[in-house]
C-alpha positions as CSV (number, residue, x, y, z in Angstrom):
1,M,-61.3,-8.7,-126.4
2,L,-61.3,-11.4,-129.1
3,N,-63.4,-14.5,-128.7
4,L,-61.3,-17.6,-127.9
5,D,-62.9,-19.5,-130.8
6,F,-61.8,-16.7,-133.1
7,N,-58.2,-16.9,-131.7
8,A,-58.2,-20.7,-132.2
9,H,-59.3,-20.1,-135.8
10,L,-56.5,-17.6,-136.4
11,D,-54.1,-20.2,-135.0
12,R,-55.4,-22.8,-137.5
13,I,-54.9,-20.2,-140.3
14,R,-51.4,-19.5,-139.2
15,R,-50.5,-23.2,-139.0
16,F,-52.1,-23.9,-142.4
17,T,-50.2,-21.0,-144.0
18,D,-46.9,-22.0,-142.5
19,E,-47.1,-25.7,-143.0
20,E,-49.2,-26.1,-146.1
21,L,-49.2,-23.0,-148.3
22,S,-45.6,-22.1,-148.1
23,T,-44.5,-25.7,-149.0
24,G,-47.2,-26.0,-151.7
25,E,-46.4,-22.8,-153.4
26,V,-44.2,-24.4,-156.1
27,D,-47.0,-26.9,-156.9
28,M,-49.6,-24.1,-157.2
29,V,-47.4,-22.2,-159.6
30,E,-46.7,-25.2,-161.8
31,L,-50.3,-26.4,-161.8
32,G,-51.8,-23.0,-162.2
33,G,-53.8,-23.3,-159.0
34,G,-54.0,-25.2,-155.7
35,P,-53.3,-28.9,-155.9
36,P,-56.2,-31.2,-154.8
37,P,-54.4,-32.4,-151.6
38,L,-54.0,-28.8,-150.5
39,V,-57.7,-28.1,-151.2
40,D,-58.7,-31.3,-149.2
41,H,-56.7,-30.2,-146.3
42,Q,-58.2,-26.7,-146.5
43,A,-61.7,-28.2,-146.3
44,K,-60.8,-30.4,-143.4
45,T,-59.5,-27.5,-141.3
46,D,-62.5,-25.2,-142.0
47,L,-60.3,-23.0,-144.2
48,F,-62.2,-23.7,-147.4
49,G,-62.8,-20.6,-149.4
50,I,-65.5,-19.5,-151.8
51,T,-62.9,-18.4,-154.4
52,L,-61.9,-22.0,-155.3
53,P,-62.9,-23.3,-158.7
54,R,-65.9,-25.6,-158.9
55,E,-63.8,-28.4,-160.2
56,W,-61.9,-28.4,-156.9
57,G,-65.2,-28.4,-154.9
58,G,-65.4,-24.6,-154.4
59,L,-68.2,-22.3,-155.2
60,G,-66.3,-20.8,-158.2
């Protein structure tokens, strides 16, 4: 059985994907990467990844 915290994290990922990624896709294509507001939201929702460029606050 999955841990409730893990399920909550999966719910955050689903909401982020549905609400933020799908609507920001055009911006990401035009800018060649994730726009800073999207990155900020990612960090605030504990979805910040290590694959983000250093100039956006990631680990590169």
